[in-house]
N, C-alpha and C positions, 0 to 999 in steps of 0.2 A: 271539051272534056276537062270538067274542072273537080277535084275533091272536093267533098263537103265534111265538114266536122259537126256532127251534132251531139248535145250533150245528153248523158244516160248516166241516171243515180242509180247506184245498187250498193248495197250494204257490204262490206268487207273487214275482217281486221287485218290489222297490220301493225307491226312491231314499233315501227317508226312514228305512226300515225294512228289517230283516232278514227273509226268508221266514219264520223261525222265529216273527217278531212278530206278522205277521200272521195273522188267521183271518176266517173267514166265517161268517155267519149268516143263516139264511133267515127270511122273515118269512111267515106263511101265513095267508090267510084263507079258511075253507070249504074247506080241505084243498088251495087253488092258493097257490104262490109268487108273492108280490106283490112282492117285492122281498129285494134281496140286501144285506146290511151288511157293509162291510169294517171289520174291526176292529183295533186294536191294542192290546192288554190290553182295557181298559173304555172305551178312548177310541175314539168311531164317525169313521173317515175319510172314508167316501161311502156313498152309497146306488148299487147297480147294478140297473137294469133288466133282469128275467129275461128277457125277450124279445130284448134286444140279443146280439150275437155274443159279447160276452166274459161276459154274465150265461150264455149258453148252454152255453159252454166251462167255466165255473165248476161249473154243475149237472151236467154230464157228467162232471167229475173227481168230483166229491162221490158220485154215482151208482156210479161204477165203483170206488171206494176202498172201498165197503161189503161 
């Protein structure tokens, strides 16, 4: 039982970063997304709950981008 981190790119406006600098990575456990990490380069900015409205929006953007 291991956690996997998969990179996911999605545009997002941030006051402290340009949209190109911000990326998202999903954390998966047993095939389910358990968290979304908002990253700026290698720096972790925040964790987003995939069940939240924002988390669902990010996952939808990721799924339609591929």
